[in-house]
C-alpha positions in Angstrom: -19.8 28.1 -12.3 -17.4 25.2 -12.2 -18.0 23.4 -9.1 -21.5 22.9 -9.9 -19.7 20.1 -12.9 -18.0 18.7 -10.3 -20.2 18.3 -8.1 -22.9 17.2 -10.7 -23.8 13.8 -10.0 -25.2 11.6 -13.6 -28.2 9.5 -12.7 -26.8 5.7 -11.9 -23.3 7.5 -11.5 -21.0 9.3 -9.6 -19.9 13.1 -9.5 -15.7 14.1 -9.6 -15.7 14.0 -6.3 -16.6 10.7 -6.2 -13.9 9.8 -9.0 -11.5 11.5 -6.7 -12.0 9.7 -3.7 -11.4 6.1 -5.3 -8.9 7.5 -7.8 -6.7 8.9 -4.7 -5.3 5.2 -3.2 -4.6 4.7 -7.2 -2.8 7.8 -7.8 -0.1 7.2 -4.1 0.5 4.1 -5.5 1.3 5.3 -9.2 3.2 7.8 -7.6 6.2 5.2 -6.1 6.7 3.2 -9.9 9.5 3.8 -11.9 7.7 2.3 -14.8 6.1 3.5 -18.0 2.1 3.1 -17.3 -0.2 3.2 -19.8 -4.1 4.2 -18.3 -7.2 3.2 -20.1 -10.6 4.4 -18.4 -13.5 6.7 -19.2 -13.2 10.5 -20.3 -14.2 11.6 -16.5 -11.1 9.2 -14.9 -9.1 10.7 -17.8 -9.9 14.0 -16.9 -9.3 13.6 -13.6 -6.0 11.5 -13.5 -4.6 13.9 -16.2 -5.7 17.0 -14.2 -4.0 16.0 -11.6 -0.4 14.5 -13.3 -0.5 18.3 -15.2 -0.7 20.0 -12.0 -4.0 21.2 -13.4 -6.7 22.7 -10.8 -9.7 19.8 -10.3 -12.4 22.2 -10.3 -11.2 22.6 -14.0 -10.8 18.6 -15.0 -14.7 18.8 -16.2 -13.8 20.8 -18.7 -10.5 19.3 -19.6 -10.8 18.1 -23.8 -9.7 14.4 -23.9 -9.4 13.4 -27.7 -10.7 10.3 -28.9 -8.5 7.6 -30.3 -5.4 9.5 -29.0 -2.3 8.4 -26.9 -1.3 11.1 -24.8 2.2 10.1 -23.1 2.4 12.5 -20.2 6.7 12.8 -19.0 8.4 14.3 -16.1 12.1 14.8 -15.6 11.4 15.9 -11.5 13.0 19.3 -12.6 10.8 20.5 -15.6 6.9 20.9 -16.1 5.4 17.8 -17.6 6.2 17.4 -21.0 2.9 16.1 -23.5 2.9 14.3 -26.7 -0.2 12.9 -28.4 -0.7 10.4 -31.0 -3.6 10.0 -32.7 -4.2 6.0 -33.4 -7.4 6.7 -36.1 -10.2 5.7 -37.8 -9.3 8.0 -40.6 -11.6 10.8 -39.6 -10.9 14.1 -40.6 -10.3 16.1 -37.3 -12.9 18.5 -37.2 -15.4 15.5 -37.6 -14.3 13.8 -34.2 -16.5 14.2 -31.3 -14.1 14.6 -28.1 
């Protein structure tokens, strides 16, 4: 079940619930910004942030694919759903040989 992934704690690390708790104050602050924001982080944090901004269920976050070497631009106009653009930055490796 999805709840197992969100509750799982990597040895010496944190669970997705721990990440949610740690990110909560940051997300509230980010919502007040009117400027573009660049977030660079580890995969688990990016999955949680992506799920939040896309309006996805947090239980699905551990399974969200965040591609490596890629900028994901999320644009929200306040009325419609979030628009997404992805820009792959390299290296020049065929997509089918990349790990995510």
